[in-house]
Structures are given as structure tokens and as C-alpha cells.
C-alpha positions in Angstrom: 110.2 87.5 95.5 112.6 89.9 97.2 115.3 89.1 94.7 113.1 90.8 92.1 111.7 93.6 94.2 114.0 96.1 95.9 113.5 99.7 97.1 115.6 102.8 97.2 115.4 106.0 99.3 113.3 107.7 96.7 111.1 104.7 95.9 111.1 102.3 98.9 109.6 98.9 99.1 106.2 98.6 100.8 106.4 95.2 102.5 103.3 93.4 103.8 103.2 90.8 106.5 100.0 89.2 107.7 99.5 86.7 110.5 96.2 85.0 111.4 95.2 87.9 113.7 97.2 91.0 112.6 98.6 92.8 109.5 101.7 94.9 109.2 103.2 97.1 106.6 106.8 98.6 106.4 108.5 101.0 104.0 112.1 99.6 103.5 115.1 101.2 101.9 117.0 98.1 100.6 120.1 100.0 99.6 121.1 100.6 103.2 118.8 98.0 104.8 116.8 100.5 106.8 113.1 100.6 107.7 111.8 104.1 107.0 108.4 103.7 108.6 105.9 101.0 109.7 102.3 100.6 110.5 100.1 97.8 111.9 96.5 97.2 112.9 97.5 97.6 116.5 98.0 101.4 115.9 94.7 101.9 114.1 91.8 103.3 116.0 89.1 100.6 116.1 86.3 103.2 116.1 87.3 104.1 112.4 86.1 100.7 111.2 83.0 102.3 109.7 84.2 103.8 106.4 81.4 105.8 104.8 82.7 106.4 101.3 82.1 103.1 99.5 83.2 104.5 96.1 86.7 104.9 97.5 86.9 101.2 98.4 85.6 99.9 95.0 84.2 96.4 95.6 85.9 95.4 98.8 83.5 94.4 101.5 84.7 96.1 104.7 84.2 93.6 107.5 86.6 92.7 110.3 90.2 92.1 109.2 89.7 93.4 105.7 88.5 96.7 107.1 91.5 96.8 109.4 93.9 96.1 106.5 92.4 99.0 104.5 92.9 101.3 107.4 96.5 100.1 107.8 97.1 101.0 104.2 95.7 104.5 104.7 97.9 104.8 107.8 101.1 103.8 106.0 100.3 106.2 103.2 99.8 109.0 105.7 103.2 108.2 107.4 104.9 108.0 104.0 103.5 111.3 102.8 104.7 113.0 106.0 108.2 111.8 105.0 107.7 113.1 101.4 107.5 109.6 99.9 104.8 109.3 97.1 106.1 106.4 95.0 106.6 102.9 96.4 107.2 99.4 95.1 104.6 96.9 96.4 106.0 93.7 97.9 103.2 91.3 98.8 105.6 89.0 100.5 104.5 85.9 98.7 100.9 86.2 99.7 98.2 86.1 97.0 96.9 89.5 95.9 93.4 89.2 97.4 91.6 89.7 100.7 93.7 91.6 103.3 96.7 92.2 101.0 94.5 93.8 98.4 92.7 95.8 100.9 96.0 97.2 102.3 97.1 98.1 98.8 93.8 99.8 98.0 94.1 101.7 101.3 97.6 102.9 100.5 96.5 104.0 97.0 93.5 105.9 98.4 95.8 107.5 100.9 98.0 109.0 98.1 100.7 106.4 97.3 101.4 105.3 93.8 102.8 101.8 92.9 
């Protein structure tokens, strides 16, 4: 997967890693091998789990880990926009594009990133 997807300084790679309990996202510049910013569900405020705007989320049901993944996507988008990064390349890391990976991608899109 990583042989086909690579990021630059202007358009970094948004890499997703999920474990059984947590989910992590990183923006990586592959030309120099440097992590520009990172976010995880450990940084997210647990009280924000109640997201009120259902239209923003489309048809994702926000419960538990999926809700946390959506908030991690919004957090990584916020950090990327603070570094003036708007365009990214999505690297799902070999995981299927559903569940928590999809929720993270949707959260990043609603936060202002474009893939």
C-alpha cells in the first residue's frame, strides 16, 4: 500500500493506525521521512462524544469507538489547518474502508481537509 501512496510537504499522507482499543492518525512527509502532526483518541475530550449535527456525519452511527474515530479525524484536520495544510493523501494502512477508518476520514473531511 505504501509503495503506491506517498506524501509531500504540500500534500502529506494521512496515515491511519487502529488497534483494538485506540485509533491514531498522522500526517507524514515521505520525501524527508518526517511526521508533521499526529492525533489520537487519547487527546480527544471524552465529553465531546455527543455530536449534535447528524447531517454532517451522513449515515455513520456515532457510538463508542466510531464516535471517537470521527473526533480524531476532526482533530487531525484542525491541526493540519493550523499548519496551513488543506490537501492530503489518505492512507488507510491496509484496513478496509468502513467502520472506524471511514469515520476518521469523514471527520477529517468535515474538519476541512480534502483527499
